[in-house]
ZABA-877523 format. One line per field, with one value per atom (N, C-alpha, C): residue number from 0; residue in three letters; atom name; x, y, z. Coordinates in Angstrom, 1 decimal, decimal comma, padded with zeros to 4 digits. Example, Ala and Ser with C-alpha at 12.3 -4.5 7.8 and 13.67 -1.06 7.14 Angstrom:
! ZABA-877523
n = c(0:0:0:1:1:1) $
res = c(ALA:ALA:ALA:SER:SER:SER) $
atom = c(N:CA:C:N:CA:C) $
X = c(013,2:012,3:013,2:012,8:013,7:012,9) $
Y = c(-005,7:-004,5:-003,3:-002,2:-001,1:000,0) $
Z = c(007,8:007,8:007,8:007,1:007,1:007,9) $
***
This chain:
! ZABA-877523
n = c(0:0:0:1:1:1:2:2:2:3:3:3:4:4:4:5:5:5:6:6:6:7:7:7:8:8:8:9:9:9:10:10:10:11:11:11:12:12:12:13:13:13:14:14:14:15:15:15:16:16:16:17:17:17:18:18:18:19:19:19:20:20:20:21:21:21:22:22:22:23:23:23:24:24:24:25:25:25:26:26:26:27:27:27:28:28:28:29:29:29:30:30:30:31:31:31:32:32:32:33:33:33:34:34:34:35:35:35:36:36:36:37:37:37:38:38:38:39:39:39:40:40:40:41:41:41:42:42:42:43:43:43:44:44:44:45:45:45:46:46:46:47:47:47:48:48:48:49:49:49:50:50:50:51:51:51:52:52:52:53:53:53:54:54:54:55:55:55:56:56:56:57:57:57:58:58:58:59:59:59:60:60:60:61:61:61:62:62:62:63:63:63:64:64:64:65:65:65:66:66:66:67:67:67:68:68:68:69:69:69:70:70:70:71:71:71:72:72:72:73:73:73:74:74:74:75:75:75:76:76:76:77:77:77:78:78:78:79:79:79:80:80:80:81:81:81:82:82:82:83:83:83:84:84:84:85:85:85:86:86:86:87:87:87:88:88:88:89:89:89:90:90:90:91:91:91:92:92:92:93:93:93:94:94:94:95:95:95:96:96:96:97:97:97:98:98:98:99:99:99:100:100:100:101:101:101:102:102:102:103:103:103:104:104:104:105:105:105:106:106:106:107:107:107:108:108:108:109:109:109:110:110:110:111:111:111:112:112:112:113:113:113:114:114:114:115:115:115:116:116:116:117:117:117:118:118:118:119:119:119:120:120:120:121:121:121:122:122:122:123:123:123:124:124:124:125:125:125:126:126:126:127:127:127:128:128:128) $
res = c(MET:MET:MET:ARG:ARG:ARG:PHE:PHE:PHE:GLY:GLY:GLY:THR:THR:THR:ALA:ALA:ALA:MET:MET:MET:THR:THR:THR:ASP:ASP:ASP:LEU:LEU:LEU:GLY:GLY:GLY:LYS:LYS:LYS:GLN:GLN:GLN:ARG:ARG:ARG:ARG:ARG:ARG:GLY:GLY:GLY:PHE:PHE:PHE:ARG:ARG:ARG:LEU:LEU:LEU:SER:SER:SER:ALA:ALA:ALA:ILE:ILE:ILE:ASP:ASP:ASP:LEU:LEU:LEU:LEU:LEU:LEU:ALA:ALA:ALA:ILE:ILE:ILE:ALA:ALA:ALA:ILE:ILE:ILE:CYS:CYS:CYS:ALA:ALA:ALA:ILE:ILE:ILE:ALA:ALA:ALA:THR:THR:THR:ILE:ILE:ILE:ALA:ALA:ALA:ALA:ALA:ALA:LEU:LEU:LEU:PRO:PRO:PRO:ILE:ILE:ILE:LEU:LEU:LEU:GLY:GLY:GLY:GLU:GLU:GLU:ILE:ILE:ILE:ALA:ALA:ALA:TRP:TRP:TRP:LEU:LEU:LEU:PHE:PHE:PHE:PRO:PRO:PRO:ILE:ILE:ILE:THR:THR:THR:LEU:LEU:LEU:GLY:GLY:GLY:HIS:HIS:HIS:PHE:PHE:PHE:PHE:PHE:PHE:LEU:LEU:LEU:PHE:PHE:PHE:CYS:CYS:CYS:ASN:ASN:ASN:VAL:VAL:VAL:PHE:PHE:PHE:ARG:ARG:ARG:ILE:ILE:ILE:ARG:ARG:ARG:ARG:ARG:ARG:GLU:GLU:GLU:PHE:PHE:PHE:GLU:GLU:GLU:LEU:LEU:LEU:PHE:PHE:PHE:TRP:TRP:TRP:ALA:ALA:ALA:GLY:GLY:GLY:VAL:VAL:VAL:PHE:PHE:PHE:VAL:VAL:VAL:ILE:ILE:ILE:ASN:ASN:ASN:VAL:VAL:VAL:ALA:ALA:ALA:CYS:CYS:CYS:TRP:TRP:TRP:ALA:ALA:ALA:LEU:LEU:LEU:ALA:ALA:ALA:GLY:GLY:GLY:HIS:HIS:HIS:PHE:PHE:PHE:ASP:ASP:ASP:TRP:TRP:TRP:LEU:LEU:LEU:ASN:ASN:ASN:VAL:VAL:VAL:LEU:LEU:LEU:ALA:ALA:ALA:VAL:VAL:VAL:GLN:GLN:GLN:THR:THR:THR:PRO:PRO:PRO:LEU:LEU:LEU:THR:THR:THR:ALA:ALA:ALA:THR:THR:THR:LEU:LEU:LEU:ILE:ILE:ILE:ILE:ILE:ILE:THR:THR:THR:GLU:GLU:GLU:CYS:CYS:CYS:PHE:PHE:PHE:SER:SER:SER:PRO:PRO:PRO:SER:SER:SER:TYR:TYR:TYR:HIS:HIS:HIS:GLY:GLY:GLY:ILE:ILE:ILE:PHE:PHE:PHE:CYS:CYS:CYS:LYS:LYS:LYS:GLN:GLN:GLN:ALA:ALA:ALA:VAL:VAL:VAL:ASP:ASP:ASP:SER:SER:SER:SER:SER:SER:LEU:LEU:LEU:LYS:LYS:LYS) $
atom = c(N:CA:C:N:CA:C:N:CA:C:N:CA:C:N:CA:C:N:CA:C:N:CA:C:N:CA:C:N:CA:C:N:CA:C:N:CA:C:N:CA:C:N:CA:C:N:CA:C:N:CA:C:N:CA:C:N:CA:C:N:CA:C:N:CA:C:N:CA:C:N:CA:C:N:CA:C:N:CA:C:N:CA:C:N:CA:C:N:CA:C:N:CA:C:N:CA:C:N:CA:C:N:CA:C:N:CA:C:N:CA:C:N:CA:C:N:CA:C:N:CA:C:N:CA:C:N:CA:C:N:CA:C:N:CA:C:N:CA:C:N:CA:C:N:CA:C:N:CA:C:N:CA:C:N:CA:C:N:CA:C:N:CA:C:N:CA:C:N:CA:C:N:CA:C:N:CA:C:N:CA:C:N:CA:C:N:CA:C:N:CA:C:N:CA:C:N:CA:C:N:CA:C:N:CA:C:N:CA:C:N:CA:C:N:CA:C:N:CA:C:N:CA:C:N:CA:C:N:CA:C:N:CA:C:N:CA:C:N:CA:C:N:CA:C:N:CA:C:N:CA:C:N:CA:C:N:CA:C:N:CA:C:N:CA:C:N:CA:C:N:CA:C:N:CA:C:N:CA:C:N:CA:C:N:CA:C:N:CA:C:N:CA:C:N:CA:C:N:CA:C:N:CA:C:N:CA:C:N:CA:C:N:CA:C:N:CA:C:N:CA:C:N:CA:C:N:CA:C:N:CA:C:N:CA:C:N:CA:C:N:CA:C:N:CA:C:N:CA:C:N:CA:C:N:CA:C:N:CA:C:N:CA:C:N:CA:C:N:CA:C:N:CA:C:N:CA:C:N:CA:C:N:CA:C:N:CA:C:N:CA:C:N:CA:C:N:CA:C:N:CA:C:N:CA:C:N:CA:C:N:CA:C:N:CA:C:N:CA:C:N:CA:C:N:CA:C:N:CA:C:N:CA:C:N:CA:C:N:CA:C:N:CA:C:N:CA:C:N:CA:C) $
X = c(000,8:000,0:000,9:000,9:001,7:001,5:000,2:-000,1:000,4:000,2:000,7:002,2:002,9:004,4:004,8:004,2:004,6:004,3:003,2:002,8:003,8:004,3:005,3:006,6:007,0:008,2:008,2:007,0:006,9:007,6:007,6:008,2:009,7:010,2:011,6:012,5:013,6:014,5:015,7:015,8:017,0:018,2:019,3:020,6:021,5:022,4:023,4:023,1:023,9:023,8:022,7:021,9:020,9:021,1:020,8:020,8:019,8:018,9:017,9:017,9:017,2:017,1:016,5:015,5:014,9:015,9:016,8:017,9:018,8:019,2:020,0:019,3:018,0:017,2:017,2:017,0:016,9:018,3:019,4:020,7:020,9:020,5:020,7:019,8:018,6:017,7:018,2:018,8:019,4:020,6:021,4:022,6:022,1:021,1:020,6:020,0:019,2:018,5:019,5:020,6:021,6:022,3:022,7:023,4:022,5:021,2:020,3:020,0:020,0:019,7:020,8:022,1:023,2:023,2:022,9:022,9:021,8:020,7:019,5:019,6:019,9:019,9:021,3:022,3:023,6:024,0:024,6:025,1:024,1:022,9:021,8:021,4:021,7:021,4:022,1:023,2:023,9:023,1:022,0:021,1:020,6:020,3:019,8:020,8:022,0:022,9:023,3:023,4:023,8:022,7:021,4:020,4:020,1:020,2:020,0:021,2:022,4:023,5:023,4:023,0:022,8:021,6:020,6:019,5:019,9:020,7:021,2:022,2:023,0:024,0:023,2:022,2:021,4:020,5:019,9:018,8:019,3:020,4:020,9:022,2:023,1:024,4:024,4:024,2:024,3:022,9:021,9:020,5:020,2:020,4:020,2:018,7:018,4:017,0:016,4:015,1:014,3:014,5:014,5:014,7:016,0:017,0:018,3:018,2:017,5:017,3:016,6:015,5:014,7:015,5:016,2:017,1:018,1:018,7:019,7:019,0:017,8:017,1:016,8:016,3:016,0:017,2:018,3:019,5:020,0:019,8:020,2:019,4:018,1:017,3:017,7:017,8:018,2:019,6:020,5:021,9:021,9:021,2:021,2:020,5:019,4:018,7:019,5:020,2:021,1:022,2:022,8:023,9:023,3:022,2:021,6:021,1:020,5:020,0:021,1:022,3:023,4:024,2:023,8:024,4:025,8:026,1:027,3:027,1:026,1:025,8:026,9:027,4:028,4:028,3:028,4:028,3:029,4:030,5:031,6:031,2:030,6:030,1:029,0:028,1:027,0:027,6:028,5:029,1:030,0:030,6:031,5:030,7:029,4:028,5:027,9:027,5:026,7:027,5:028,7:029,6:029,9:030,2:030,4:029,1:028,0:026,7:026,5:026,7:026,5:027,4:028,7:029,6:029,1:028,7:028,3:027,0:026,1:024,9:025,2:026,1:026,5:027,2:028,2:028,9:028,0:027,2:026,2:025,4:024,9:024,0:024,8:026,1:026,9:027,1:027,1:027,3:026,0:024,9:023,6:023,4:022,7:022,4:021,5:020,7:019,8:020,4:021,7:022,3:022,1:021,7:021,5:022,0:022,9:023,5:024,7:025,4:026,6:027,6:028,2:029,1:028,4:027,1:026,4:026,8:027,2:027,6:026,5:025,7:024,9:023,4:022,6:021,2:020,6:019,6:018,9:017,6:017,5:016,3:015,3:014,2:013,2:012,7:012,8:012,3:013,2:014,4:015,4:015,1:014,2:014,0:013,2) $
Y = c(-001,2:000,0:001,2:002,0:003,2:004,2:004,5:005,6:005,2:003,9:003,5:003,6:003,3:003,3:004,8:005,7:007,1:007,6:007,2:007,7:007,2:006,0:005,5:006,2:006,7:007,4:008,8:009,4:010,8:010,9:010,0:010,1:009,8:009,3:008,9:010,1:010,3:011,4:010,8:011,2:010,7:011,5:010,8:011,4:011,7:012,6:012,8:013,9:013,9:014,9:014,5:015,5:015,3:016,1:015,5:016,2:015,5:016,3:015,7:016,4:015,9:016,5:017,9:018,1:019,4:020,4:019,9:020,8:021,2:020,3:020,7:021,6:021,4:022,3:023,7:023,8:025,1:025,8:025,1:025,7:026,2:025,4:025,9:027,1:027,1:028,3:029,5:029,3:030,4:031,0:030,1:030,6:031,4:030,9:031,6:032,9:032,9:034,1:035,2:034,8:035,7:036,3:035,5:036,0:037,0:036,6:037,5:038,8:038,7:039,9:040,8:040,4:041,2:042,5:042,5:043,8:044,7:044,1:044,9:045,4:044,5:044,7:045,1:044,8:045,1:044,1:044,7:043,9:043,2:043,7:043,1:041,7:041,5:040,2:039,0:039,3:038,3:037,8:038,4:038,0:036,6:036,3:034,9:033,8:033,8:032,7:032,7:033,8:033,9:033,2:033,6:033,0:031,5:031,2:029,8:028,9:029,5:028,8:028,5:029,4:029,2:028,2:028,4:027,4:026,0:025,8:024,5:024,0:024,9:024,5:024,1:024,9:024,6:023,4:023,2:022,2:020,9:020,9:019,7:019,2:020,1:019,6:019,4:020,5:020,4:020,1:020,4:020,1:020,7:022,0:022,6:022,7:022,9:023,0:024,3:024,2:025,3:026,7:026,6:027,9:028,6:027,8:028,4:029,0:028,3:028,8:030,2:030,2:031,4:032,6:032,2:033,3:033,8:032,9:033,4:034,3:033,9:034,7:036,1:036,1:037,4:038,3:037,8:038,6:039,0:038,1:038,5:039,7:039,6:040,7:042,0:042,0:043,2:043,7:042,7:043,0:043,8:043,2:043,8:045,2:045,3:046,5:047,6:047,3:048,3:048,8:047,9:048,4:049,2:048,8:049,6:051,0:051,0:052,3:053,2:052,6:053,4:053,9:053,4:053,9:053,2:052,1:051,4:050,0:049,7:048,3:047,8:046,6:045,9:044,5:043,5:042,1:041,7:042,3:041,9:042,4:043,5:044,0:043,0:042,7:041,8:040,4:039,9:038,6:038,6:039,8:039,9:039,7:040,2:040,0:038,6:038,1:036,9:035,6:035,6:034,4:033,9:034,8:034,2:033,6:034,3:033,7:032,3:032,2:031,0:029,9:030,2:029,2:028,8:029,8:029,5:028,6:028,9:028,0:026,6:026,5:025,1:024,4:025,0:024,3:023,9:024,8:024,5:023,3:023,3:022,2:020,9:020,9:019,7:019,1:019,8:019,3:019,0:019,2:018,9:017,4:016,9:015,4:015,0:015,9:015,6:015,9:016,1:016,4:015,3:015,6:014,5:014,9:015,9:016,3:015,5:016,1:015,4:014,9:013,8:013,1:012,7:012,7:012,2:010,7:010,4:009,0:008,2:008,9:008,2:008,3:007,3:007,3:008,5:009,1:010,2:009,8:010,2:009,9:011,0:010,7:011,7:012,5:012,0:012,7:013,9:013,9:015,0:016,3:016,2:017,3:018,4) $
Z = c(000,0:000,0:000,0:-001,0:-001,2:-000,1:000,1:001,1:002,5:002,9:004,2:004,3:003,3:003,3:003,4:002,7:002,7:004,1:004,7:006,1:007,1:007,0:008,0:007,9:006,7:006,5:007,1:007,4:007,8:009,2:010,1:011,4:011,4:010,3:010,3:009,9:010,5:010,2:009,5:008,2:007,5:007,8:007,8:008,2:007,0:007,1:006,1:005,1:004,1:003,0:002,1:001,6:000,6:-000,6:-001,8:-003,0:-004,0:-004,5:-005,4:-006,7:-007,6:-009,0:-008,8:-007,9:-007,7:-007,1:-006,3:-005,8:-006,9:-007,8:-008,9:-009,9:-010,1:-010,9:-010,3:-008,9:-008,3:-008,4:-008,3:-008,4:-009,8:-010,8:-012,2:-012,5:-012,0:-012,2:-011,5:-010,3:-009,6:-010,3:-010,9:-011,6:-012,8:-013,5:-014,7:-014,3:-013,3:-012,8:-012,4:-011,7:-011,2:-012,4:-013,4:-014,6:-015,4:-015,5:-016,2:-015,4:-014,1:-013,3:-013,1:-013,2:-012,9:-013,7:-015,0:-015,7:-015,3:-014,8:-014,4:-013,0:-012,1:-010,7:-010,1:-010,8:-010,3:-009,2:-008,2:-007,1:-006,3:-006,2:-005,5:-006,0:-007,3:-007,9:-007,2:-006,5:-005,7:-004,6:-004,3:-003,2:-003,5:-004,8:-005,2:-004,8:-005,2:-004,9:-003,4:-002,8:-001,4:-000,5:-000,8:000,0:-000,3:-001,6:-002,0:-001,4:-001,5:-001,0:000,5:001,2:002,7:002,9:002,2:002,3:002,1:001,0:000,7:001,8:002,3:003,3:004,6:004,9:006,2:006,0:004,9:004,7:004,1:003,4:002,7:003,2:003,7:004,1:005,6:006,4:007,8:008,5:007,7:008,2:009,6:009,7:011,0:011,3:012,6:013,0:012,5:012,4:011,8:012,5:013,8:014,6:014,2:014,0:013,6:012,2:011,3:009,9:009,9:010,7:010,8:011,5:012,5:013,1:012,2:011,4:010,4:009,4:008,9:007,9:008,4:009,7:010,3:010,4:010,9:011,0:009,6:008,6:007,2:006,7:006,9:006,4:007,1:008,4:009,1:008,7:008,5:008,1:006,8:005,8:004,5:004,5:005,3:005,4:006,1:007,1:007,8:006,9:006,2:005,3:004,2:003,7:002,6:003,1:004,2:004,8:005,2:005,6:006,0:004,7:003,6:002,3:002,1:002,8:002,6:002,2:001,4:001,1:000,2:000,6:-000,1:000,4:-000,4:000,0:001,0:000,8:001,8:003,2:003,3:004,6:005,2:004,3:004,8:005,2:004,4:004,7:005,9:006,1:007,3:008,6:008,6:009,7:009,7:008,5:008,4:008,6:008,1:008,1:009,5:010,5:011,8:012,4:012,1:012,6:011,9:010,6:009,9:010,6:010,8:011,4:012,8:013,6:014,9:014,9:014,1:014,0:013,6:012,6:012,1:013,2:013,8:014,8:016,0:016,4:017,5:017,1:015,9:015,5:015,4:014,9:014,8:016,2:017,3:018,6:019,3:018,6:019,2:019,2:020,3:020,3:019,1:018,6:017,5:016,1:016,0:014,8:013,8:012,6:011,6:010,2:010,1:008,8:008,4:007,5:006,9:008,0:007,9:008,8:010,1:010,2:011,4:011,6:012,8:013,0:013,9:014,6:015,6:015,1:015,6:015,4:016,1:015,5:016,0:016,7:018,0:018,8:018,5:017,9:017,5:018,7:020,0:021,1:021,5:020,9:021,2:020,4:019,4:018,5:019,2) $
***
């Protein structure tokens, strides 16, 4: 029974690195959109690969918890807005603030008992989530 099989998989947490055809398609579309948008949007076009790259890193490689993803996204929006409003927008400025946060969230997640991303060695207890 296909429906029953799909339902039993819902509670299971798969471990490790993930990459699907949809992921590859999203990466290709992002690359094309960035190249097409650069002449029109200029530097802001790099928003596409930076956000998709972090999404991929968080969801497919290290698979960090949702709260961390949302916290990162909130800080990213504030970070970009502050640099833009201050008139000093540059991706190096944004990434100088964002990269330490990214590293901290990934390292914190890697040492979490519920870690299930790349290089995960132990079974994940679903009650730890």
